[in-house]
C-alpha positions, 0 to 999 in steps of 0.5 A: 945858123944859115940854112941852105936849100938843097935843090933836087931839080936840075936844068937841061944841063944838069945844073941845080935849079933854085926852088921857087916859092909863093906866099899867100897872106890872109888878115891884117897888116901884121900878117902882111909884114910877117909875109915880107919876113917869110919872103926874106928868109926864103930868099936868104935860104936860096929860094926865088919868087915864083912867077904866077901860081907855079911854085915849088913851095906855097906858104899860107900865112893865116888869120884867125880873126876874120870870119870863115878864116879856117874854111878859106884856108882848108878850101885852098889847101884842098885845091892844092892837094891834087897839084902837090900829088902831081908834082913830086917835091912840092911843099906846102907850109901853113903859118900865122895865127890860125896855125898857132891856134889850131896846131895839130888840127891843120895836119888832121884836116890836111895831111898833105901839108909839110910844115906847120909853124906859128906866130912865134917862130917864123925864123924856123921855117927854112929849117923845118922845110929842109927837115921835112924834105930830108926826113920825108916827114911833116914838121909841126912846131908851135912855140908858146912864146916869141923866139926872136923879134921879126925884125931880126930876120931879113925881109923882102918888101912888097913895095918900092915906095911904102914900107911896114916897120913894127914897133912892138909885137903882142898885146897886153889888152884883154878884149873879150872878142879878140883872140890875138893876145893868146896867139901873139903873146904879151906886148914886147917893144923894140928899142927906139934906135932899132926901129929908126935903123929899120926906117933909115934902111928903107929910106936909103933904098928910096922908100918914101912912106913908112907905117909904124905897126903895133897892136897898141902903139900907144903902149909903146915904151912900157914893155921894152925887151931890152932891160937896159932901155928904161920904161917911157910913157912918152916913147911913142911921141918921141919916136914920131918926132925922131921920124921927122928928122929922117931926111927923105922920109916924106910920110909917116903913118901908124896903126893902131892906137888904143883910145884908153892910152891915147895921149896929148903928146902924140897929138902934139907930135903929129901936128908939129912934125911935118912928115907925120900924116894927118890921119888917125885910125882909132878903133871905136868898136861900140858907142855904148858904154855898157857894151864897151864894158862888156868888151873889156875896152877900158874907155868910154864914149866921152873919152873917145869923142874927147880924143876926136875933138882934140885931134881936130883942134890940132889938125882941122883936116885930119882924117879919122878912121875906125873899127866898129863891131855890130851885134856884140852879145847883149847889144840892145837897140839902145846900145846900137843907137849910141854907136850911130850917134858917135858915128854921126858926131865923129864924122869918120872918113871911113870905117871898117865895120864887122858883124859880130861872130863868135870866135872860139877861145874868146870870153865873148863866144860863151856870153849869154844874149847872143844877138840873132843874126837877122838882127845883126844884119839889119843893124849892120845895114843901117850903120853902113848907110849912115857911114856912107852918107858921112863919108860922101858928105866929107869927101864932097867938101874936098871937091875943088881942093888940091891934094898931093898924092903918092901914086900907088899900084893895084889900088884902082880896080877899074883903072884899066877901064877908066884910064885913070891912075890911083894915089893916096893923099896925105890923109890916106884918102884914095884918089883916082886921077887922069894921069900920063904914061910917064907917071909911075907908082912911087912918084908924087903928083898934085891934082885938083879934086873934081868929084867925090864918092863915099870911098874915093875921090876923083881928079879928072882935070889933069895933073898939076905937078909931077915929081919923079922919085927913086921909088918910082925908078925902083918900081919901074925897074921891078925892084923892091927893098930888102932889109937885113936883120935889125936890132937885138933878139930875145936872147936868141941868135939871129938866122944867117950871117948878114950884118946887123944894121946899127941902131941909131939914136931916136932923139935927144931925150930920155928913154931912147937908146 
């Protein structure tokens, strides 16, 4: 069913004016991609993106994992309360993981919110907004299971040159610190042909780089929603190789794998497929086997380091990044020393490090032996110091080498002061370089690395080569890709009347549609 927005606003001549929207996103890449779907849905329903903060509709796509996520949301909602009161017809919607978790709490704490929706029913947002406006009554709809794959919804992409593509939703793991499975549900995998059809749709519009998304991409192939698609443990490696056959797709990344299920066929596919980037994000969480057991992480230090060794043997210059939690309940100084030892051995190119804080609803929140905050902070500072030294040493080794960069927008905070541009190397490293006015985000350049810092590289010797791209043309024109619904739902009809992109064959082997 299509939803048409009935605008009550008119211009000077009395003609209806489309309602404007703004989506504010908190949290992980999954949320960023969900927000692209939200934007696509709203535009399909007749909304237009707002210029600046002056919007008729503000949608908050929330996170329940990051610390103080709720305080940040309710603080921002409080700031909007007087704006909404002074602007008749303005609507506020809250979705995402925090909405899924808190349900009616959102309205209790912020009664001026018009719509609350969860992670499983993004597609209902236009209907809920119209119902709230028509009935002049708030709408709260939280489903306990996925209504339809997000890929069966239209999307307005954020970038002209880089795109997210989900291979699965949900997670079957039961990590004791994580609330995601209870908010996003059990893992459900998309058909390989549907994934590739979405990738192709992006490439057809000039996108050069695609990141495949899943809570645990290595489990892909074991939980297909389509009963006619057979289970296939090698499906993710096959999917990577199939991406290598897409003409015009220059870079493929993926996140996040799980060490317990990481297999050598994926390493081989990465090493043998030219457009798969030599970058791997592999969450460690802790280097202590005892803590990993308490976290319910089904691998141990030796397995993790073995994966790192095999990746480096196949791709000597691969950049490996990770996630680490400091101060998990019961963590001793000896446990923490094991984490530091793994960081020293693994030589991560970067690490997302977190001080543990209890998340209500997770088993770890009620575990005994919670580590005192001052101890957590002290350990965290030691970990940061070690990782920054490792990063700087690795980056310094790259001085004098050449790097191919996909020029990016908005990643260099000091570029206006330094006169530099910014791009990402194939291994994911951030490089700030001296460019020229004709170089646009989305173009490809090669540069020589002249200096290094822990979190970035510098290339101040000028650009060696510059290739203009369709993505650069699109960015310069201010256009971004829009993708139609792709693939099958979960027994539910899709929204709108758009044509569904045809799936394409993933590969010539079993397990692919």
